[in-house]
N, C-alpha and C positions, 0 to 999 in steps of 0.2 A: 342483912345476913347475920346469922348468929356465928359465934366463935367456932363451933364444931364444923359449920359449913365452910368457913374460911379456911380452916385447917385441912378439911378434906379436899377443897378446891386447890389449895396450895400443893398438897401431896399429889393430886392428879396432874397438875401442871409439872411438878418435879418429875413424876414418872414419865410424862410425855417427853420432857427434855432428855431424860436418860435414854428413852427409846430412840429418839432422834440421833443422839450421840452414838449409840450402839449400831444403828443403821449406817451412819457415816463410817464408823470403824469397819463394819462388815464390807462395805463397798471398797474401801481402801485395801483391806486384806484380800478381797477378791481380785483386785487389780494386781496386787503383789503376787498372788498365787499364779495368775496367768503369766506374769513375767518369769516366774520360776519355772513353770512348765515349758515356756518358750526357750529359756536358757538350757534346760535339760535336753530338749530336742536338738538345739544347736551344738551342745557339747557332744551328744551322741554322734551327730554327723561329722563333727571335727575328729572324733576318735576313729570313725570309719575311714575318713579321708587320709588320716595319718597312717593308718594300717595299710591302706592301698598304696600310699606313697612309699612306705617301707618295702612293700612287695615289689613295686615297680623299680625302685632303686636297686634292689637285690637282683632282679631279672636283668636290668641294664648292665650291672657289674658283671654278671655271668656271661652275658652276650658279648661284652667287650673282651673278656678273657677268652672266649671262644674264637672271636675274630683274630685276636693276637696269636692264638695257637694255630689257626689256619694260615695266617701270614708266615709264621715260622716254618710250617710244613711246606708252604709254597716256595720259600727261599731254599729249603733243603732240596726240594725236587728240581728247582732251577739249577742248583749247583751240581746235581747229578746228571742232568741232561746237557750234553755239549751244545753250545750255541753254534749253529751253522752259519758261517760267514763266507 
């Protein structure tokens, strides 16, 4: 082999190695991107659940206040009605 052939073969091998490294990096990046997408979906669901939980806590608080109000009204009505003994 002449010197130019050795140089071109070396350059070709170098480019093949670079191509393999780029392919490896692409595959790693692809996996990372899938993880990011999965994380974004999980984050979105967590935000939805948190919002629902806030709404449910608010509704529960309102319901408890309503029950307390009804109990107070019941006590007032009981006080107004004489107990037949």
